[in-house]
mmCIF file of the protein (N, C-alpha, C, O) and its ligand, coordinates in Angstrom:
data_MODEL
# 
_entry.id   MODEL 
# 
loop_
_entity.id 
_entity.type 
_entity.pdbx_number_of_molecules 
1 polymer     1 
2 non-polymer 1 
# 
_entity_poly.entity_id                      1 
_entity_poly.type                           'polypeptide(L)' 
_entity_poly.nstd_linkage                   no 
_entity_poly.nstd_monomer                   no 
_entity_poly.pdbx_seq_one_letter_code       MSLGTVQRCLECGFEAPPGSDAWSRVEHPPLGTLTQCPECGSTNTHTL 
_entity_poly.pdbx_seq_one_letter_code_can   MSLGTVQRCLECGFEAPPGSDAWSRVEHPPLGTLTQCPECGSTNTHTL 
_entity_poly.pdbx_strand_id                 A 
# 
loop_
_entity_poly_seq.entity_id 
_entity_poly_seq.num 
_entity_poly_seq.mon_id 
_entity_poly_seq.hetero 
1 1  MET n 
1 2  SER n 
1 3  LEU n 
1 4  GLY n 
1 5  THR n 
1 6  VAL n 
1 7  GLN n 
1 8  ARG n 
1 9  CYS n 
1 10 LEU n 
1 11 GLU n 
1 12 CYS n 
1 13 GLY n 
1 14 PHE n 
1 15 GLU n 
1 16 ALA n 
1 17 PRO n 
1 18 PRO n 
1 19 GLY n 
1 20 SER n 
1 21 ASP n 
1 22 ALA n 
1 23 TRP n 
1 24 SER n 
1 25 ARG n 
1 26 VAL n 
1 27 GLU n 
1 28 HIS n 
1 29 PRO n 
1 30 PRO n 
1 31 LEU n 
1 32 GLY n 
1 33 THR n 
1 34 LEU n 
1 35 THR n 
1 36 GLN n 
1 37 CYS n 
1 38 PRO n 
1 39 GLU n 
1 40 CYS n 
1 41 GLY n 
1 42 SER n 
1 43 THR n 
1 44 ASN n 
1 45 THR n 
1 46 HIS n 
1 47 THR n 
1 48 LEU n 
# 
loop_
_struct_asym.id 
_struct_asym.entity_id 
A 1 
B 2 
# 
loop_
_chem_comp.id 
_chem_comp.type 
_chem_comp.mon_nstd_flag 
ALA 'L-peptide linking' y 
ARG 'L-peptide linking' y 
ASN 'L-peptide linking' y 
ASP 'L-peptide linking' y 
CYS 'L-peptide linking' y 
GLN 'L-peptide linking' y 
GLU 'L-peptide linking' y 
GLY 'peptide linking'   y 
HIS 'L-peptide linking' y 
LEU 'L-peptide linking' y 
MET 'L-peptide linking' y 
PHE 'L-peptide linking' y 
PRO 'L-peptide linking' y 
SER 'L-peptide linking' y 
THR 'L-peptide linking' y 
TRP 'L-peptide linking' y 
VAL 'L-peptide linking' y 
ZN  non-polymer         . 
# 
_pdbx_entity_nonpoly.entity_id   2 
_pdbx_entity_nonpoly.name        ? 
_pdbx_entity_nonpoly.comp_id     ZN 
# 
_pdbx_nonpoly_scheme.asym_id         B 
_pdbx_nonpoly_scheme.entity_id       2 
_pdbx_nonpoly_scheme.mon_id          ZN 
_pdbx_nonpoly_scheme.ndb_seq_num     1 
_pdbx_nonpoly_scheme.pdb_seq_num     101 
_pdbx_nonpoly_scheme.auth_seq_num    101 
_pdbx_nonpoly_scheme.pdb_mon_id      ZN 
_pdbx_nonpoly_scheme.auth_mon_id     ZN 
_pdbx_nonpoly_scheme.pdb_strand_id   A 
_pdbx_nonpoly_scheme.pdb_ins_code    . 
# 
loop_
_atom_site.group_PDB 
_atom_site.id 
_atom_site.type_symbol 
_atom_site.label_atom_id 
_atom_site.label_alt_id 
_atom_site.label_comp_id 
_atom_site.label_asym_id 
_atom_site.label_entity_id 
_atom_site.label_seq_id 
_atom_site.pdbx_PDB_ins_code 
_atom_site.Cartn_x 
_atom_site.Cartn_y 
_atom_site.Cartn_z 
_atom_site.occupancy 
_atom_site.B_iso_or_equiv 
_atom_site.pdbx_formal_charge 
_atom_site.auth_seq_id 
_atom_site.auth_comp_id 
_atom_site.auth_asym_id 
_atom_site.auth_atom_id 
_atom_site.pdbx_PDB_model_num 
ATOM   1   N  N  . MET A 1 1  ? 0.818  -1.212  -0.006  1.00 0.00 ? 1   MET A N  1 
ATOM   2   C  CA . MET A 1 1  ? -0.003 -0.008  -0.001  1.00 0.00 ? 1   MET A CA 1 
ATOM   3   C  C  . MET A 1 1  ? 0.847  1.262   -0.002  1.00 0.00 ? 1   MET A C  1 
ATOM   4   O  O  . MET A 1 1  ? 0.362  2.335   -0.361  1.00 0.00 ? 1   MET A O  1 
ATOM   5   N  N  . SER A 1 2  ? 2.112  1.142   0.399   1.00 0.00 ? 2   SER A N  1 
ATOM   6   C  CA . SER A 1 2  ? 2.944  2.346   0.458   1.00 0.00 ? 2   SER A CA 1 
ATOM   7   C  C  . SER A 1 2  ? 3.313  2.819   -0.947  1.00 0.00 ? 2   SER A C  1 
ATOM   8   O  O  . SER A 1 2  ? 3.486  2.011   -1.859  1.00 0.00 ? 2   SER A O  1 
ATOM   9   N  N  . LEU A 1 3  ? 3.430  4.129   -1.107  1.00 0.00 ? 3   LEU A N  1 
ATOM   10  C  CA . LEU A 1 3  ? 3.911  4.666   -2.363  1.00 0.00 ? 3   LEU A CA 1 
ATOM   11  C  C  . LEU A 1 3  ? 5.345  4.183   -2.554  1.00 0.00 ? 3   LEU A C  1 
ATOM   12  O  O  . LEU A 1 3  ? 5.982  3.870   -1.548  1.00 0.00 ? 3   LEU A O  1 
ATOM   13  N  N  . GLY A 1 4  ? 5.864  4.104   -3.670  1.00 0.00 ? 4   GLY A N  1 
ATOM   14  C  CA . GLY A 1 4  ? 7.262  3.714   -3.776  1.00 0.00 ? 4   GLY A CA 1 
ATOM   15  C  C  . GLY A 1 4  ? 7.503  2.231   -3.625  1.00 0.00 ? 4   GLY A C  1 
ATOM   16  O  O  . GLY A 1 4  ? 8.654  1.801   -3.549  1.00 0.00 ? 4   GLY A O  1 
ATOM   17  N  N  . THR A 1 5  ? 6.433  1.426   -3.579  1.00 0.00 ? 5   THR A N  1 
ATOM   18  C  CA . THR A 1 5  ? 6.620  -0.012  -3.588  1.00 0.00 ? 5   THR A CA 1 
ATOM   19  C  C  . THR A 1 5  ? 7.219  -0.445  -4.923  1.00 0.00 ? 5   THR A C  1 
ATOM   20  O  O  . THR A 1 5  ? 6.805  0.014   -5.987  1.00 0.00 ? 5   THR A O  1 
ATOM   21  N  N  . VAL A 1 6  ? 8.173  -1.312  -4.841  1.00 0.00 ? 6   VAL A N  1 
ATOM   22  C  CA . VAL A 1 6  ? 8.812  -1.756  -6.072  1.00 0.00 ? 6   VAL A CA 1 
ATOM   23  C  C  . VAL A 1 6  ? 9.046  -3.262  -5.993  1.00 0.00 ? 6   VAL A C  1 
ATOM   24  O  O  . VAL A 1 6  ? 9.305  -3.816  -4.925  1.00 0.00 ? 6   VAL A O  1 
ATOM   25  N  N  . GLN A 1 7  ? 8.949  -3.889  -7.126  1.00 0.00 ? 7   GLN A N  1 
ATOM   26  C  CA . GLN A 1 7  ? 9.221  -5.317  -7.215  1.00 0.00 ? 7   GLN A CA 1 
ATOM   27  C  C  . GLN A 1 7  ? 10.543 -5.505  -7.956  1.00 0.00 ? 7   GLN A C  1 
ATOM   28  O  O  . GLN A 1 7  ? 10.762 -4.919  -9.016  1.00 0.00 ? 7   GLN A O  1 
ATOM   29  N  N  . ARG A 1 8  ? 11.404 -6.316  -7.394  1.00 0.00 ? 8   ARG A N  1 
ATOM   30  C  CA . ARG A 1 8  ? 12.750 -6.477  -7.941  1.00 0.00 ? 8   ARG A CA 1 
ATOM   31  C  C  . ARG A 1 8  ? 13.018 -7.924  -8.311  1.00 0.00 ? 8   ARG A C  1 
ATOM   32  O  O  . ARG A 1 8  ? 12.660 -8.850  -7.584  1.00 0.00 ? 8   ARG A O  1 
ATOM   33  N  N  . CYS A 1 9  ? 13.652 -8.092  -9.454  1.00 0.00 ? 9   CYS A N  1 
ATOM   34  C  CA . CYS A 1 9  ? 14.132 -9.425  -9.851  1.00 0.00 ? 9   CYS A CA 1 
ATOM   35  C  C  . CYS A 1 9  ? 15.365 -9.761  -9.049  1.00 0.00 ? 9   CYS A C  1 
ATOM   36  O  O  . CYS A 1 9  ? 16.322 -8.988  -9.014  1.00 0.00 ? 9   CYS A O  1 
ATOM   37  N  N  . LEU A 1 10 ? 15.348 -10.917 -8.403  1.00 0.00 ? 10  LEU A N  1 
ATOM   38  C  CA . LEU A 1 10 ? 16.487 -11.289 -7.574  1.00 0.00 ? 10  LEU A CA 1 
ATOM   39  C  C  . LEU A 1 10 ? 17.634 -11.838 -8.399  1.00 0.00 ? 10  LEU A C  1 
ATOM   40  O  O  . LEU A 1 10 ? 18.738 -12.027 -7.888  1.00 0.00 ? 10  LEU A O  1 
ATOM   41  N  N  . GLU A 1 11 ? 17.379 -12.095 -9.669  1.00 0.00 ? 11  GLU A N  1 
ATOM   42  C  CA . GLU A 1 11 ? 18.421 -12.646 -10.542 1.00 0.00 ? 11  GLU A CA 1 
ATOM   43  C  C  . GLU A 1 11 ? 19.266 -11.542 -11.196 1.00 0.00 ? 11  GLU A C  1 
ATOM   44  O  O  . GLU A 1 11 ? 20.495 -11.610 -11.188 1.00 0.00 ? 11  GLU A O  1 
ATOM   45  N  N  . CYS A 1 12 ? 18.603 -10.534 -11.756 1.00 0.00 ? 12  CYS A N  1 
ATOM   46  C  CA . CYS A 1 12 ? 19.347 -9.518  -12.491 1.00 0.00 ? 12  CYS A CA 1 
ATOM   47  C  C  . CYS A 1 12 ? 19.182 -8.128  -11.921 1.00 0.00 ? 12  CYS A C  1 
ATOM   48  O  O  . CYS A 1 12 ? 19.865 -7.203  -12.360 1.00 0.00 ? 12  CYS A O  1 
ATOM   49  N  N  . GLY A 1 13 ? 18.287 -7.950  -10.945 1.00 0.00 ? 13  GLY A N  1 
ATOM   50  C  CA . GLY A 1 13 ? 18.138 -6.651  -10.308 1.00 0.00 ? 13  GLY A CA 1 
ATOM   51  C  C  . GLY A 1 13 ? 17.171 -5.725  -11.008 1.00 0.00 ? 13  GLY A C  1 
ATOM   52  O  O  . GLY A 1 13 ? 17.053 -4.561  -10.627 1.00 0.00 ? 13  GLY A O  1 
ATOM   53  N  N  . PHE A 1 14 ? 16.467 -6.215  -12.033 1.00 0.00 ? 14  PHE A N  1 
ATOM   54  C  CA . PHE A 1 14 ? 15.437 -5.395  -12.699 1.00 0.00 ? 14  PHE A CA 1 
ATOM   55  C  C  . PHE A 1 14 ? 14.385 -4.962  -11.682 1.00 0.00 ? 14  PHE A C  1 
ATOM   56  O  O  . PHE A 1 14 ? 13.979 -5.748  -10.826 1.00 0.00 ? 14  PHE A O  1 
ATOM   57  N  N  . GLU A 1 15 ? 13.953 -3.719  -11.781 1.00 0.00 ? 15  GLU A N  1 
ATOM   58  C  CA . GLU A 1 15 ? 12.935 -3.208  -10.851 1.00 0.00 ? 15  GLU A CA 1 
ATOM   59  C  C  . GLU A 1 15 ? 11.838 -2.523  -11.614 1.00 0.00 ? 15  GLU A C  1 
ATOM   60  O  O  . GLU A 1 15 ? 12.094 -1.822  -12.592 1.00 0.00 ? 15  GLU A O  1 
ATOM   61  N  N  . ALA A 1 16 ? 10.603 -2.724  -11.169 1.00 0.00 ? 16  ALA A N  1 
ATOM   62  C  CA . ALA A 1 16 ? 9.439  -2.031  -11.693 1.00 0.00 ? 16  ALA A CA 1 
ATOM   63  C  C  . ALA A 1 16 ? 8.339  -2.134  -10.648 1.00 0.00 ? 16  ALA A C  1 
ATOM   64  O  O  . ALA A 1 16 ? 8.381  -3.021  -9.796  1.00 0.00 ? 16  ALA A O  1 
ATOM   65  N  N  . PRO A 1 17 ? 7.352  -1.238  -10.699 1.00 0.00 ? 17  PRO A N  1 
ATOM   66  C  CA . PRO A 1 17 ? 6.259  -1.330  -9.737  1.00 0.00 ? 17  PRO A CA 1 
ATOM   67  C  C  . PRO A 1 17 ? 5.498  -2.637  -9.927  1.00 0.00 ? 17  PRO A C  1 
ATOM   68  O  O  . PRO A 1 17 ? 5.321  -3.085  -11.060 1.00 0.00 ? 17  PRO A O  1 
ATOM   69  N  N  . PRO A 1 18 ? 5.036  -3.268  -8.819  1.00 0.00 ? 18  PRO A N  1 
ATOM   70  C  CA . PRO A 1 18 ? 4.243  -4.504  -8.942  1.00 0.00 ? 18  PRO A CA 1 
ATOM   71  C  C  . PRO A 1 18 ? 3.032  -4.259  -9.815  1.00 0.00 ? 18  PRO A C  1 
ATOM   72  O  O  . PRO A 1 18 ? 2.359  -3.237  -9.679  1.00 0.00 ? 18  PRO A O  1 
ATOM   73  N  N  . GLY A 1 19 ? 2.749  -5.188  -10.710 1.00 0.00 ? 19  GLY A N  1 
ATOM   74  C  CA . GLY A 1 19 ? 1.595  -5.058  -11.596 1.00 0.00 ? 19  GLY A CA 1 
ATOM   75  C  C  . GLY A 1 19 ? 1.848  -4.184  -12.799 1.00 0.00 ? 19  GLY A C  1 
ATOM   76  O  O  . GLY A 1 19 ? 0.965  -4.013  -13.640 1.00 0.00 ? 19  GLY A O  1 
ATOM   77  N  N  . SER A 1 20 ? 3.057  -3.619  -12.896 1.00 0.00 ? 20  SER A N  1 
ATOM   78  C  CA . SER A 1 20 ? 3.397  -2.781  -14.031 1.00 0.00 ? 20  SER A CA 1 
ATOM   79  C  C  . SER A 1 20 ? 3.426  -3.570  -15.335 1.00 0.00 ? 20  SER A C  1 
ATOM   80  O  O  . SER A 1 20 ? 3.713  -4.767  -15.337 1.00 0.00 ? 20  SER A O  1 
ATOM   81  N  N  . ASP A 1 21 ? 3.128  -2.896  -16.444 1.00 0.00 ? 21  ASP A N  1 
ATOM   82  C  CA . ASP A 1 21 ? 3.206  -3.542  -17.752 1.00 0.00 ? 21  ASP A CA 1 
ATOM   83  C  C  . ASP A 1 21 ? 4.642  -3.948  -18.076 1.00 0.00 ? 21  ASP A C  1 
ATOM   84  O  O  . ASP A 1 21 ? 4.879  -4.743  -18.985 1.00 0.00 ? 21  ASP A O  1 
ATOM   85  N  N  . ALA A 1 22 ? 5.580  -3.407  -17.339 1.00 0.00 ? 22  ALA A N  1 
ATOM   86  C  CA . ALA A 1 22 ? 7.000  -3.745  -17.584 1.00 0.00 ? 22  ALA A CA 1 
ATOM   87  C  C  . ALA A 1 22 ? 7.271  -5.206  -17.273 1.00 0.00 ? 22  ALA A C  1 
ATOM   88  O  O  . ALA A 1 22 ? 8.175  -5.810  -17.851 1.00 0.00 ? 22  ALA A O  1 
ATOM   89  N  N  . TRP A 1 23 ? 6.490  -5.778  -16.359 1.00 0.00 ? 23  TRP A N  1 
ATOM   90  C  CA . TRP A 1 23 ? 6.646  -7.182  -16.011 1.00 0.00 ? 23  TRP A CA 1 
ATOM   91  C  C  . TRP A 1 23 ? 5.893  -8.079  -16.984 1.00 0.00 ? 23  TRP A C  1 
ATOM   92  O  O  . TRP A 1 23 ? 4.837  -7.713  -17.500 1.00 0.00 ? 23  TRP A O  1 
ATOM   93  N  N  . SER A 1 24 ? 6.445  -9.238  -17.220 1.00 0.00 ? 24  SER A N  1 
ATOM   94  C  CA . SER A 1 24 ? 5.734  -10.284 -17.949 1.00 0.00 ? 24  SER A CA 1 
ATOM   95  C  C  . SER A 1 24 ? 4.999  -11.149 -16.926 1.00 0.00 ? 24  SER A C  1 
ATOM   96  O  O  . SER A 1 24 ? 5.276  -11.086 -15.729 1.00 0.00 ? 24  SER A O  1 
ATOM   97  N  N  . ARG A 1 25 ? 4.067  -11.949 -17.412 1.00 0.00 ? 25  ARG A N  1 
ATOM   98  C  CA . ARG A 1 25 ? 3.343  -12.847 -16.511 1.00 0.00 ? 25  ARG A CA 1 
ATOM   99  C  C  . ARG A 1 25 ? 3.345  -14.245 -17.128 1.00 0.00 ? 25  ARG A C  1 
ATOM   100 O  O  . ARG A 1 25 ? 3.242  -14.411 -18.343 1.00 0.00 ? 25  ARG A O  1 
ATOM   101 N  N  . VAL A 1 26 ? 3.464  -15.230 -16.262 1.00 0.00 ? 26  VAL A N  1 
ATOM   102 C  CA . VAL A 1 26 ? 3.497  -16.600 -16.733 1.00 0.00 ? 26  VAL A CA 1 
ATOM   103 C  C  . VAL A 1 26 ? 2.537  -17.436 -15.875 1.00 0.00 ? 26  VAL A C  1 
ATOM   104 O  O  . VAL A 1 26 ? 2.492  -17.303 -14.652 1.00 0.00 ? 26  VAL A O  1 
ATOM   105 N  N  . GLU A 1 27 ? 1.771  -18.301 -16.554 1.00 0.00 ? 27  GLU A N  1 
ATOM   106 C  CA . GLU A 1 27 ? 0.845  -19.190 -15.846 1.00 0.00 ? 27  GLU A CA 1 
ATOM   107 C  C  . GLU A 1 27 ? 1.625  -20.346 -15.226 1.00 0.00 ? 27  GLU A C  1 
ATOM   108 O  O  . GLU A 1 27 ? 2.413  -21.005 -15.905 1.00 0.00 ? 27  GLU A O  1 
ATOM   109 N  N  . HIS A 1 28 ? 1.412  -20.582 -13.976 1.00 0.00 ? 28  HIS A N  1 
ATOM   110 C  CA . HIS A 1 28 ? 2.064  -21.668 -13.253 1.00 0.00 ? 28  HIS A CA 1 
ATOM   111 C  C  . HIS A 1 28 ? 0.990  -22.405 -12.482 1.00 0.00 ? 28  HIS A C  1 
ATOM   112 O  O  . HIS A 1 28 ? 0.700  -22.061 -11.336 1.00 0.00 ? 28  HIS A O  1 
ATOM   113 N  N  . PRO A 1 29 ? 0.388  -23.431 -13.106 1.00 0.00 ? 29  PRO A N  1 
ATOM   114 C  CA . PRO A 1 29 ? -0.822 -24.057 -12.551 1.00 0.00 ? 29  PRO A CA 1 
ATOM   115 C  C  . PRO A 1 29 ? -0.842 -24.291 -11.033 1.00 0.00 ? 29  PRO A C  1 
ATOM   116 O  O  . PRO A 1 29 ? -1.850 -23.980 -10.399 1.00 0.00 ? 29  PRO A O  1 
ATOM   117 N  N  . PRO A 1 30 ? 0.203  -24.814 -10.435 1.00 0.00 ? 30  PRO A N  1 
ATOM   118 C  CA . PRO A 1 30 ? 0.107  -25.025 -8.978  1.00 0.00 ? 30  PRO A CA 1 
ATOM   119 C  C  . PRO A 1 30 ? 0.085  -23.722 -8.184  1.00 0.00 ? 30  PRO A C  1 
ATOM   120 O  O  . PRO A 1 30 ? -0.444 -23.663 -7.074  1.00 0.00 ? 30  PRO A O  1 
ATOM   121 N  N  . LEU A 1 31 ? 0.653  -22.712 -8.756  1.00 0.00 ? 31  LEU A N  1 
ATOM   122 C  CA . LEU A 1 31 ? 0.864  -21.479 -7.993  1.00 0.00 ? 31  LEU A CA 1 
ATOM   123 C  C  . LEU A 1 31 ? 0.015  -20.325 -8.471  1.00 0.00 ? 31  LEU A C  1 
ATOM   124 O  O  . LEU A 1 31 ? -0.073 -19.303 -7.791  1.00 0.00 ? 31  LEU A O  1 
ATOM   125 N  N  . GLY A 1 32 ? -0.626 -20.468 -9.647  1.00 0.00 ? 32  GLY A N  1 
ATOM   126 C  CA . GLY A 1 32 ? -1.362 -19.345 -10.215 1.00 0.00 ? 32  GLY A CA 1 
ATOM   127 C  C  . GLY A 1 32 ? -0.484 -18.572 -11.205 1.00 0.00 ? 32  GLY A C  1 
ATOM   128 O  O  . GLY A 1 32 ? 0.369  -19.147 -11.882 1.00 0.00 ? 32  GLY A O  1 
ATOM   129 N  N  . THR A 1 33 ? -0.710 -17.287 -11.271 1.00 0.00 ? 33  THR A N  1 
ATOM   130 C  CA . THR A 1 33 ? 0.059  -16.478 -12.196 1.00 0.00 ? 33  THR A CA 1 
ATOM   131 C  C  . THR A 1 33 ? 1.251  -15.854 -11.480 1.00 0.00 ? 33  THR A C  1 
ATOM   132 O  O  . THR A 1 33 ? 1.104  -15.215 -10.438 1.00 0.00 ? 33  THR A O  1 
ATOM   133 N  N  . LEU A 1 34 ? 2.417  -16.049 -12.052 1.00 0.00 ? 34  LEU A N  1 
ATOM   134 C  CA . LEU A 1 34 ? 3.626  -15.487 -11.471 1.00 0.00 ? 34  LEU A CA 1 
ATOM   135 C  C  . LEU A 1 34 ? 4.095  -14.299 -12.304 1.00 0.00 ? 34  LEU A C  1 
ATOM   136 O  O  . LEU A 1 34 ? 3.850  -14.229 -13.508 1.00 0.00 ? 34  LEU A O  1 
ATOM   137 N  N  . THR A 1 35 ? 4.754  -13.397 -11.656 1.00 0.00 ? 35  THR A N  1 
ATOM   138 C  CA . THR A 1 35 ? 5.393  -12.287 -12.357 1.00 0.00 ? 35  THR A CA 1 
ATOM   139 C  C  . THR A 1 35 ? 6.759  -12.739 -12.850 1.00 0.00 ? 35  THR A C  1 
ATOM   140 O  O  . THR A 1 35 ? 7.538  -13.337 -12.107 1.00 0.00 ? 35  THR A O  1 
ATOM   141 N  N  . GLN A 1 36 ? 7.036  -12.444 -14.113 1.00 0.00 ? 36  GLN A N  1 
ATOM   142 C  CA . GLN A 1 36 ? 8.281  -12.873 -14.719 1.00 0.00 ? 36  GLN A CA 1 
ATOM   143 C  C  . GLN A 1 36 ? 9.086  -11.665 -15.177 1.00 0.00 ? 36  GLN A C  1 
ATOM   144 O  O  . GLN A 1 36 ? 8.548  -10.724 -15.760 1.00 0.00 ? 36  GLN A O  1 
ATOM   145 N  N  . CYS A 1 37 ? 10.365 -11.711 -14.906 1.00 0.00 ? 37  CYS A N  1 
ATOM   146 C  CA . CYS A 1 37 ? 11.245 -10.632 -15.324 1.00 0.00 ? 37  CYS A CA 1 
ATOM   147 C  C  . CYS A 1 37 ? 11.369 -10.593 -16.840 1.00 0.00 ? 37  CYS A C  1 
ATOM   148 O  O  . CYS A 1 37 ? 11.636 -11.622 -17.460 1.00 0.00 ? 37  CYS A O  1 
ATOM   149 N  N  . PRO A 1 38 ? 11.179 -9.414  -17.456 1.00 0.00 ? 38  PRO A N  1 
ATOM   150 C  CA . PRO A 1 38 ? 11.310 -9.319  -18.909 1.00 0.00 ? 38  PRO A CA 1 
ATOM   151 C  C  . PRO A 1 38 ? 12.758 -9.323  -19.372 1.00 0.00 ? 38  PRO A C  1 
ATOM   152 O  O  . PRO A 1 38 ? 13.037 -9.513  -20.556 1.00 0.00 ? 38  PRO A O  1 
ATOM   153 N  N  . GLU A 1 39 ? 13.674 -9.115  -18.441 1.00 0.00 ? 39  GLU A N  1 
ATOM   154 C  CA . GLU A 1 39 ? 15.084 -9.041  -18.785 1.00 0.00 ? 39  GLU A CA 1 
ATOM   155 C  C  . GLU A 1 39 ? 15.730 -10.425 -18.839 1.00 0.00 ? 39  GLU A C  1 
ATOM   156 O  O  . GLU A 1 39 ? 16.432 -10.746 -19.798 1.00 0.00 ? 39  GLU A O  1 
ATOM   157 N  N  . CYS A 1 40 ? 15.497 -11.235 -17.822 1.00 0.00 ? 40  CYS A N  1 
ATOM   158 C  CA . CYS A 1 40 ? 16.189 -12.525 -17.740 1.00 0.00 ? 40  CYS A CA 1 
ATOM   159 C  C  . CYS A 1 40 ? 15.234 -13.706 -17.703 1.00 0.00 ? 40  CYS A C  1 
ATOM   160 O  O  . CYS A 1 40 ? 15.668 -14.857 -17.753 1.00 0.00 ? 40  CYS A O  1 
ATOM   161 N  N  . GLY A 1 41 ? 13.919 -13.429 -17.615 1.00 0.00 ? 41  GLY A N  1 
ATOM   162 C  CA . GLY A 1 41 ? 12.936 -14.513 -17.654 1.00 0.00 ? 41  GLY A CA 1 
ATOM   163 C  C  . GLY A 1 41 ? 12.737 -15.199 -16.331 1.00 0.00 ? 41  GLY A C  1 
ATOM   164 O  O  . GLY A 1 41 ? 11.978 -16.167 -16.261 1.00 0.00 ? 41  GLY A O  1 
ATOM   165 N  N  . SER A 1 42 ? 13.384 -14.745 -15.272 1.00 0.00 ? 42  SER A N  1 
ATOM   166 C  CA . SER A 1 42 ? 13.225 -15.371 -13.963 1.00 0.00 ? 42  SER A CA 1 
ATOM   167 C  C  . SER A 1 42 ? 11.905 -14.993 -13.333 1.00 0.00 ? 42  SER A C  1 
ATOM   168 O  O  . SER A 1 42 ? 11.406 -13.884 -13.528 1.00 0.00 ? 42  SER A O  1 
ATOM   169 N  N  . THR A 1 43 ? 11.335 -15.923 -12.571 1.00 0.00 ? 43  THR A N  1 
ATOM   170 C  CA . THR A 1 43 ? 10.152 -15.599 -11.786 1.00 0.00 ? 43  THR A CA 1 
ATOM   171 C  C  . THR A 1 43 ? 10.518 -15.412 -10.329 1.00 0.00 ? 43  THR A C  1 
ATOM   172 O  O  . THR A 1 43 ? 9.647  -15.338 -9.462  1.00 0.00 ? 43  THR A O  1 
ATOM   173 N  N  . ASN A 1 44 ? 11.813 -15.335 -10.065 1.00 0.00 ? 44  ASN A N  1 
ATOM   174 C  CA . ASN A 1 44 ? 12.303 -15.142 -8.700  1.00 0.00 ? 44  ASN A CA 1 
ATOM   175 C  C  . ASN A 1 44 ? 12.352 -13.653 -8.414  1.00 0.00 ? 44  ASN A C  1 
ATOM   176 O  O  . ASN A 1 44 ? 13.393 -13.011 -8.557  1.00 0.00 ? 44  ASN A O  1 
ATOM   177 N  N  . THR A 1 45 ? 11.198 -13.108 -8.003  1.00 0.00 ? 45  THR A N  1 
ATOM   178 C  CA . THR A 1 45 ? 11.096 -11.671 -7.746  1.00 0.00 ? 45  THR A CA 1 
ATOM   179 C  C  . THR A 1 45 ? 10.680 -11.434 -6.306  1.00 0.00 ? 45  THR A C  1 
ATOM   180 O  O  . THR A 1 45 ? 10.136 -12.320 -5.646  1.00 0.00 ? 45  THR A O  1 
ATOM   181 N  N  . HIS A 1 46 ? 10.939 -10.248 -5.837  1.00 0.00 ? 46  HIS A N  1 
ATOM   182 C  CA . HIS A 1 46 ? 10.626 -9.892  -4.470  1.00 0.00 ? 46  HIS A CA 1 
ATOM   183 C  C  . HIS A 1 46 ? 10.032 -8.479  -4.440  1.00 0.00 ? 46  HIS A C  1 
ATOM   184 O  O  . HIS A 1 46 ? 10.579 -7.548  -5.031  1.00 0.00 ? 46  HIS A O  1 
ATOM   185 N  N  . THR A 1 47 ? 8.899  -8.340  -3.736  1.00 0.00 ? 47  THR A N  1 
ATOM   186 C  CA . THR A 1 47 ? 8.307  -7.011  -3.606  1.00 0.00 ? 47  THR A CA 1 
ATOM   187 C  C  . THR A 1 47 ? 8.851  -6.338  -2.382  1.00 0.00 ? 47  THR A C  1 
ATOM   188 O  O  . THR A 1 47 ? 8.730  -6.855  -1.272  1.00 0.00 ? 47  THR A O  1 
ATOM   189 N  N  . LEU A 1 48 ? 9.444  -5.200  -2.574  1.00 0.00 ? 48  LEU A N  1 
ATOM   190 C  CA . LEU A 1 48 ? 10.042 -4.439  -1.461  1.00 0.00 ? 48  LEU A CA 1 
ATOM   191 C  C  . LEU A 1 48 ? 9.020  -3.529  -0.818  1.00 0.00 ? 48  LEU A C  1 
ATOM   192 O  O  . LEU A 1 48 ? 9.340  -2.814  0.131   1.00 0.00 ? 48  LEU A O  1 
HETATM 193 ZN ZN . ZN  B 2 .  ? 15.715 -10.517 -14.133 1.00 0.00 2 101 ZN  A ZN 1 
# 
């Protein structure tokens, strides 16, 4: 809820606001929809 919330890729350090169009999304049936880094393709992201 705080302003300035950012989601960061733990693999390459890419940052963008959560839910931003900058992020890709990938369907992961057991887990639902994951956010995917557009730079390196990792789904290992963390919301700060
Ligand atoms: Zn990345």
